[in-house]
C-alpha positions as CSV (number, residue, x, y, z in Angstrom):
1,M,80.5,82.9,115.0
2,T,76.7,82.9,113.5
3,S,75.4,85.2,116.3
4,V,78.5,87.5,115.8
5,S,77.8,88.0,112.2
6,E,74.2,88.3,112.6
7,G,75.1,91.3,115.4
8,I,77.8,92.8,112.5
9,T,74.7,92.3,109.8
10,E,72.7,94.4,111.9
11,L,74.6,97.2,113.0
12,L,75.6,97.6,109.0
13,F,72.1,98.0,108.5
14,D,71.3,100.5,111.6
15,W,74.2,102.5,110.5
16,R,73.4,102.7,106.9
17,G,70.1,103.7,108.2
18,G,71.5,106.8,109.8
19,N,71.8,105.4,113.3
20,P,75.4,107.6,114.4
21,L,75.8,104.9,117.4
22,A,75.8,101.7,115.0
23,L,79.5,102.2,113.3
24,E,80.9,102.7,116.8
25,N,79.5,99.6,118.2
26,L,80.3,97.9,114.9
27,I,84.0,99.0,115.3
28,A,84.3,97.8,119.1
29,L,82.6,94.3,117.8
30,V,84.9,93.8,115.2
31,Y,88.3,95.8,116.5
32,D,90.2,92.4,117.3
33,D,89.5,91.2,113.7
34,L,90.7,94.6,112.3
35,R,93.6,94.1,114.5
36,R,94.4,90.6,113.0
37,L,93.5,92.0,109.5
38,A,96.3,94.7,109.8
39,K,98.8,92.6,111.4
40,R,98.8,90.0,108.4
41,Y,99.3,93.2,105.9
42,L,102.6,94.5,108.2
43,R,103.6,91.4,108.7
44,S,104.6,91.1,105.3
45,E,105.9,94.5,105.2
46,R,109.9,95.5,106.1
47,R,110.8,95.9,109.4
48,G,110.5,99.6,110.8
49,H,107.9,100.8,108.3
50,T,106.6,103.9,109.7
51,L,102.6,102.9,109.4
52,Q,101.7,100.8,112.4
53,T,98.7,98.4,113.4
54,A,96.9,101.1,115.3
55,A,97.9,103.9,112.9
56,L,96.5,101.4,110.3
57,I,93.0,100.3,111.7
58,N,92.8,104.2,112.8
59,E,92.9,105.2,108.9
60,T,91.0,102.4,108.0
61,Y,88.0,103.6,110.4
62,L,88.5,107.1,108.8
63,R,88.1,105.6,105.4
64,L,85.1,103.7,106.6
65,L,83.2,106.7,107.7
66,A,82.8,107.6,104.0
67,Q,81.1,104.2,103.6
68,Q,78.0,104.6,105.2
69,Q,75.8,104.6,102.2
70,T,77.5,101.5,101.0
71,N,74.8,98.8,100.5
72,W,76.4,96.4,103.4
73,Q,75.5,93.2,102.9
74,D,77.2,91.3,105.7
75,R,80.1,90.4,107.8
76,A,82.2,89.0,104.9
77,H,81.1,92.3,103.0
78,F,82.5,94.4,105.6
79,F,85.8,92.7,106.1
80,G,86.2,92.6,102.2
81,V,85.7,96.5,102.1
82,A,88.0,96.6,105.4
83,A,90.7,94.6,103.7
84,R,90.5,96.7,100.2
85,I,91.1,99.9,102.1
86,M,94.3,98.8,104.1
87,R,95.6,97.5,100.9
88,H,95.0,100.7,99.3
89,L,96.6,102.6,102.2
90,L,99.6,100.7,102.3
91,I,99.9,101.1,98.5
92,D,99.1,104.9,98.6
93,H,101.8,105.0,101.9
94,A,104.2,103.1,99.7
95,R,104.1,105.8,96.5
96,T,103.8,108.9,98.9
97,R,107.2,108.0,100.6
98,Q,108.8,106.6,97.0
99,Y,109.8,103.7,98.1
100,A,111.5,101.7,95.0
101,K,109.0,98.8,93.7
102,R,112.4,96.8,93.0
103,N,114.1,96.9,96.5
104,G,112.0,94.2,98.1
105,E,110.7,96.4,101.0
106,H,106.8,95.8,100.2
107,Q,107.0,91.6,100.0
108,V,104.1,89.5,100.3
109,T,103.3,86.1,100.4
110,L,100.8,83.9,98.4
111,D,101.1,81.2,101.5
112,E,97.5,81.0,103.0
113,S,99.7,80.9,106.2
114,F,101.0,84.6,105.3
115,A,104.7,82.9,106.4
116,A,106.8,84.7,103.6
117,T,109.4,82.9,102.1
118,P,112.0,83.9,99.4
119,E,110.5,81.8,96.7
120,Q,107.1,83.1,97.2
121,S,107.3,86.7,98.2
122,F,106.0,89.6,95.9
123,D,106.1,93.4,95.9
124,L,102.5,94.6,97.2
125,L,102.4,97.2,94.6
126,A,103.0,94.4,91.8
127,L,100.3,92.2,93.5
128,N,97.6,95.2,93.7
129,E,98.3,95.4,89.8
130,V,97.5,91.7,89.3
131,L,94.7,91.4,91.5
132,E,93.2,94.2,89.6
133,R,93.7,92.3,86.5
134,L,92.0,89.3,87.8
135,A,89.0,91.1,88.9
136,A,88.8,92.6,85.2
137,I,89.1,88.8,83.9
138,D,87.3,87.0,86.5
139,A,85.4,89.0,89.4
140,R,84.4,85.7,91.4
141,K,87.9,84.5,91.6
142,A,89.1,88.2,92.7
143,R,86.4,87.7,95.3
144,I,87.5,84.7,96.6
145,V,91.2,85.8,96.8
146,E,90.0,88.6,98.8
147,L,87.9,86.9,101.5
148,R,90.2,84.0,101.5
149,Y,93.8,85.6,101.3
150,F,93.3,89.1,102.9
151,V,90.5,88.7,105.3
152,G,91.5,85.1,106.1
153,L,87.8,83.6,106.0
154,S,87.6,79.9,105.9
155,V,86.5,77.8,102.9
156,E,83.2,77.5,104.6
157,E,82.9,80.9,105.4
158,T,83.9,82.0,102.1
159,A,81.3,79.8,100.6
160,E,78.6,81.0,103.1
161,A,79.3,84.6,102.1
162,L,79.3,84.0,98.1
163,E,76.3,81.5,98.4
164,L,78.6,78.8,96.6
165,S,79.3,75.4,97.8
166,D,82.6,74.4,99.5
167,I,84.0,72.4,96.7
168,T,83.7,75.4,94.6
169,I,85.6,77.5,96.6
170,K,88.1,75.0,97.1
171,R,88.7,74.7,93.1
172,E,88.5,78.4,92.6
173,W,90.8,79.3,95.3
174,L,93.5,76.7,93.7
175,K,92.9,78.3,90.3
176,A,93.4,81.8,91.3
177,K,96.4,81.0,93.5
178,A,97.7,79.4,90.6
179,W,97.0,82.3,88.3
180,L,98.4,84.7,90.5
181,F,101.4,82.9,91.2
182,R,102.2,82.5,87.5
183,E,101.5,86.7,87.0
184,M,103.4,87.6,89.8
185,S,106.2,85.3,89.0
186,E,106.0,86.5,85.5
187,H,106.1,90.1,86.9
188,K,109.1,89.6,89.0
189,T,111.3,88.2,86.1
190,N,110.2,91.1,84.0
191,D,111.3,93.3,86.7
192,T,114.6,91.2,87.2
193,R,115.1,91.5,83.6
194,T,114.7,95.6,83.5
195,M,117.1,95.8,86.3
196,A,120.1,93.8,84.5
197,E,119.5,96.0,81.3
198,D,119.4,99.5,83.4
199,R,122.5,98.0,84.9
200,S,124.0,97.5,81.7
201,D,123.5,100.9,80.3
202,T,125.1,102.8,83.2
């Protein structure tokens, strides 16, 4: 893993330095990881979703082209950016096609295994709003969520990427998950209450 991580970091630096082949070599090196990342997102989407794995990767690649001058740091930084791009692509896709937030078509789960369960599934658009609030309150916790939940890094990998101890990552991860679950549950309750009020008005 270390040699691969070092190779990714070197290619990122070369790409930022103007080497036109560096990004192509980088994508070839990380394609399988990007594919796994895309599948994680799409696994929680409704069946028949029109944006498939290959298309999501291709769209992510196009967005990455505009990130050349980013002050790239390492593998974790790259996948964090890629994960954020994928999440925003799915959100934009949902909004463009006017999918109803309350129909449960964009469900995600706070379970680390990404196995969606009725009691843990939430709306992707709502989760994005809550994550943005978390970032404004505690940027470090939001970064840990991004790397652990979306990118799928282990505790050890996340600790190395953020230069923190394993125990700190574990503690912050648990706190962040509890906060997100509470906020998302409240959001879901409010949506249910609003739907009930809307039905009573008709």
